[in-house]
C-alpha positions as CSV (number, residue, x, y, z in Angstrom):
1,X,20.1,46.3,-50.7
2,X,16.5,47.1,-51.8
3,X,14.0,44.5,-53.0
4,X,11.2,45.4,-55.4
5,X,7.7,44.1,-54.8
6,X,8.2,41.8,-57.9
7,X,11.4,40.4,-56.5
8,X,9.8,39.7,-53.1
9,X,6.8,38.1,-54.7
10,X,9.0,35.9,-56.8
11,X,11.1,34.8,-53.8
12,X,7.8,34.1,-51.9
13,X,6.4,32.0,-54.7
14,X,9.7,30.0,-55.0
15,X,9.6,29.3,-51.3
16,X,6.0,28.1,-51.5
17,X,6.8,25.9,-54.5
18,X,9.9,24.4,-52.8
19,X,7.9,23.6,-49.7
20,X,5.4,21.6,-51.7
21,X,8.0,19.3,-53.3
22,X,8.2,15.9,-51.7
23,X,11.4,15.0,-49.9
24,X,13.6,12.5,-51.6
25,X,13.4,9.0,-50.2
26,X,10.6,10.0,-47.9
27,X,8.3,7.2,-46.6
28,X,4.8,7.2,-48.2
29,X,2.0,5.3,-46.5
30,X,-0.8,4.0,-48.8
31,X,-3.8,2.7,-47.0
32,X,-5.2,1.6,-50.3
33,X,-3.2,1.6,-53.5
34,X,-3.3,0.8,-57.2
35,X,-0.4,0.5,-59.5
36,X,0.7,-0.3,-63.0
37,X,3.9,-2.4,-63.2
38,X,6.5,-2.1,-66.0
39,X,5.4,-5.6,-67.3
40,X,1.8,-4.3,-67.8
41,X,0.2,-6.0,-64.8
42,X,-2.2,-4.0,-62.5
43,X,-1.9,-4.5,-58.8
44,X,-4.3,-3.2,-56.2
45,X,-4.2,-3.7,-52.4
46,X,-3.9,-2.1,-49.0
47,X,-1.4,-1.2,-46.2
48,X,1.3,-0.3,-48.6
49,X,4.6,1.5,-47.7
50,X,7.0,3.1,-50.1
51,X,10.3,3.5,-48.4
52,X,13.9,3.9,-49.8
53,X,13.0,2.7,-53.3
54,X,11.1,-0.4,-52.1
55,X,7.3,-0.9,-52.0
56,X,5.7,-3.4,-49.6
57,X,2.1,-4.1,-49.1
58,X,-0.8,-6.6,-49.3
59,X,-2.5,-7.2,-52.6
60,X,-6.3,-7.5,-53.0
61,X,-6.1,-11.3,-52.9
62,X,-4.2,-11.2,-49.6
63,X,-0.7,-12.0,-50.9
64,X,2.3,-10.0,-49.9
65,X,3.7,-7.5,-52.4
66,X,7.3,-6.5,-52.4
67,X,8.6,-4.4,-55.4
68,X,11.5,-2.2,-56.3
69,X,10.5,1.3,-57.6
70,X,12.1,0.4,-60.9
71,X,9.3,-2.3,-61.4
72,X,6.5,0.3,-61.0
73,X,5.4,2.4,-63.9
74,X,2.8,4.5,-62.0
75,X,1.1,4.4,-58.6
76,X,-1.9,6.0,-56.9
77,X,-3.0,5.9,-53.3
78,X,-6.5,6.5,-51.9
79,X,-7.0,9.7,-50.0
80,X,-10.6,9.1,-48.9
81,X,-13.9,9.1,-50.7
82,X,-15.9,11.7,-52.8
83,X,-18.7,11.9,-50.2
84,X,-18.2,15.6,-49.4
85,X,-18.1,16.6,-53.1
86,X,-21.2,14.6,-53.9
87,X,-23.0,15.9,-50.8
88,X,-22.5,19.4,-52.0
89,X,-23.6,18.6,-55.5
90,X,-26.7,16.9,-54.1
91,X,-27.5,19.8,-51.9
92,X,-27.2,22.1,-54.9
93,X,-29.5,20.0,-56.9
94,X,-32.1,20.1,-54.1
95,X,-31.8,23.9,-54.0
96,X,-32.2,24.2,-57.8
97,X,-35.3,21.9,-57.6
98,X,-36.9,24.2,-55.0
99,X,-36.0,27.3,-57.0
100,X,-37.5,25.9,-60.2
101,X,-40.7,24.9,-58.3
102,X,-41.0,28.4,-56.8
103,X,-40.5,30.1,-60.2
104,X,-43.0,27.7,-61.8
105,X,-45.6,28.5,-59.1
106,X,-45.1,32.2,-59.4
107,X,-45.7,32.0,-63.2
108,X,-48.8,29.9,-62.8
109,X,-52.0,31.8,-61.9
110,X,-53.6,28.6,-60.5
111,X,-50.8,28.1,-57.9
112,X,-50.9,29.7,-54.5
113,X,-47.6,29.9,-52.8
114,X,-47.5,30.1,-49.0
115,X,-44.2,31.9,-48.2
116,X,-44.0,30.4,-44.7
117,X,-43.8,26.9,-46.1
118,X,-41.0,27.6,-48.6
119,X,-38.0,27.6,-46.2
120,X,-38.8,24.2,-44.5
121,X,-39.5,22.6,-47.9
122,X,-36.3,24.0,-49.3
123,X,-34.4,22.8,-46.3
124,X,-35.9,19.3,-46.7
125,X,-34.9,19.1,-50.4
126,X,-31.4,20.4,-49.7
127,X,-30.9,17.9,-46.9
128,X,-32.3,15.0,-48.9
129,X,-30.0,15.9,-51.8
130,X,-27.0,16.2,-49.5
131,X,-27.7,12.8,-47.9
132,X,-28.2,11.0,-51.2
133,X,-25.1,12.7,-52.6
134,X,-23.0,11.7,-49.6
135,X,-24.3,8.1,-49.9
136,X,-23.4,7.9,-53.6
137,X,-20.0,9.6,-53.1
138,X,-19.0,7.4,-50.3
139,X,-18.7,4.5,-52.8
140,X,-16.2,6.3,-54.9
141,X,-12.5,6.6,-53.9
142,X,-10.4,9.7,-54.4
143,X,-7.0,8.9,-55.8
144,X,-3.7,10.8,-55.5
145,X,-0.7,10.1,-57.8
146,X,2.4,9.0,-55.9
147,X,5.6,10.5,-57.4
148,X,8.2,7.8,-57.8
149,X,11.9,8.5,-57.5
150,X,13.9,6.4,-60.0
151,X,17.7,6.4,-59.9
152,X,19.3,6.5,-63.3
153,X,23.0,6.3,-63.9
154,X,26.1,4.6,-65.0
155,X,28.0,1.8,-63.3
156,X,31.6,0.9,-64.2
157,X,33.3,-2.5,-63.7
158,X,34.6,-1.4,-60.3
159,X,31.1,-0.8,-58.9
160,X,31.4,3.0,-59.0
161,X,28.0,4.5,-59.8
162,X,26.9,8.0,-60.9
163,X,23.2,8.4,-60.4
164,X,20.5,11.0,-61.0
165,X,17.1,10.9,-59.4
166,X,14.0,12.0,-61.3
167,X,10.7,12.8,-59.6
168,X,7.5,12.6,-61.7
């Protein structure tokens, strides 16, 4: 049996896609969480665990939280801060500032540019921008949506249930 390149690529992409799907009923740890409940309340907290359709954790005020997945409309968990992203943006702003200053000096006949001083000054502006960006970014959380598996189905009077799980 021969496979074309297109068929092999399609199979490869399907395998990659399948490997990224979360396992059903897998345990999810949430060091910090925020959620919207079906009754409209917002709950934030820490040390949350989502396991087998039940979420437990500690709310922001210190009280214990125990909820069934059916009570949660949407949920996010913290995956760190934005310090790295903001540090890169700050370093870029420092570099752009130096480039504008050099271009301005080149265009100005009254400005004398000493080429040996440009690299250390540029490094200083880039470093200062990165430090300021990291400091600002460390105050902002990065959030990741937690897919919730909700069983839906029918139950007859004998307790027999037909269910279907939906991930979103």
